[in-house]
C-alpha positions as CSV (number, residue, x, y, z in Angstrom):
1,M,0.0,0.0,0.0
2,V,1.3,3.4,-0.9
3,Q,1.2,6.1,1.8
4,L,0.7,9.7,0.8
5,P,2.6,12.3,2.7
6,C,0.6,14.2,5.3
7,P,0.2,17.9,4.6
8,P,2.0,20.1,7.1
9,P,-0.2,21.4,9.9
10,P,-1.1,25.1,9.7
11,A,1.4,27.3,11.5
12,V,0.3,28.2,15.0
13,S,1.9,31.0,17.1
14,I,3.0,30.5,20.6
15,G,0.4,33.0,21.7
16,E,-2.3,30.9,20.1
17,L,-0.9,27.8,21.7
18,E,-0.9,29.4,25.1
19,A,-4.5,30.6,24.6
20,Q,-5.6,27.0,23.6
21,Y,-3.8,25.4,26.6
22,P,-6.9,25.1,28.8
23,Q,-8.9,23.5,25.9
24,C,-6.1,21.0,25.2
25,C,-5.9,20.0,28.9
26,K,-9.7,19.6,28.9
27,A,-9.5,17.4,25.7
28,L,-6.8,15.4,27.4
29,R,-8.9,14.9,30.5
30,L,-11.9,13.8,28.4
31,L,-9.7,11.3,26.5
32,I,-8.4,9.9,29.8
33,R,-11.9,9.7,31.2
34,D,-13.0,7.7,28.1
35,G,-10.1,5.2,28.6
36,T,-8.2,6.2,25.5
37,T,-4.7,4.6,25.4
38,L,-1.6,6.8,25.5
39,A,-0.6,5.6,22.1
40,R,-3.9,6.9,20.6
41,I,-3.7,10.1,22.6
42,K,-0.2,10.8,21.2
43,R,-1.8,11.0,17.7
44,T,-4.2,13.8,18.6
45,V,-3.9,17.5,17.9
46,C,-4.1,18.4,21.5
47,W,-1.1,16.2,22.3
48,Q,0.9,17.8,19.5
49,R,0.1,21.2,20.8
50,L,0.9,20.4,24.4
51,A,4.2,18.8,23.2
52,L,5.0,21.9,21.1
53,L,4.3,24.2,24.1
54,H,6.6,22.1,26.3
55,H,9.3,22.1,23.7
56,C,9.2,25.9,23.3
57,L,8.5,26.9,26.9
58,P,9.6,24.0,29.1
59,R,9.7,26.0,32.3
60,Q,6.1,27.1,31.9
61,Y,4.5,23.9,30.5
62,R,4.9,20.3,31.6
63,D,5.9,17.5,29.4
64,P,2.6,16.1,28.0
65,E,3.5,12.6,29.2
66,M,3.9,13.9,32.8
67,L,0.6,15.8,32.4
68,F,-1.1,12.6,31.2
69,L,0.2,10.6,34.2
70,H,-0.9,13.4,36.6
71,L,-4.4,13.7,35.1
72,R,-4.9,10.0,34.9
73,R,-3.8,9.5,38.5
74,Q,-6.1,12.4,39.5
75,W,-9.1,10.9,37.6
76,R,-8.5,7.4,39.1
77,Q,-8.5,8.9,42.6
78,G,-11.9,10.4,42.0
79,G,-10.9,14.0,41.3
80,G,-11.6,13.9,37.6
81,G,-12.6,17.5,37.3
82,T,-16.1,16.8,36.0
83,S,-17.9,18.7,38.8
84,R,-18.0,21.9,36.8
85,G,-20.1,20.4,34.0
86,E,-17.2,19.4,31.8
């Protein structure tokens, strides 16, 4: 089977990434709540954006894998963050 190259993603500024950080974290929480595997989560747009933020601003933003582990642990302990209607 022949694989076609993927088109490059549209350019996103750091400011736009920072503005979208809460939405990416919420998407990650929802994926964790739904039981999505880490391998599948790593293929999502939110993961790519979280990884890019960490790469560009590592002091301000966690490694997405650490964030995943933290959120998954929090969800398993019953603090999934769904009390605000998320």
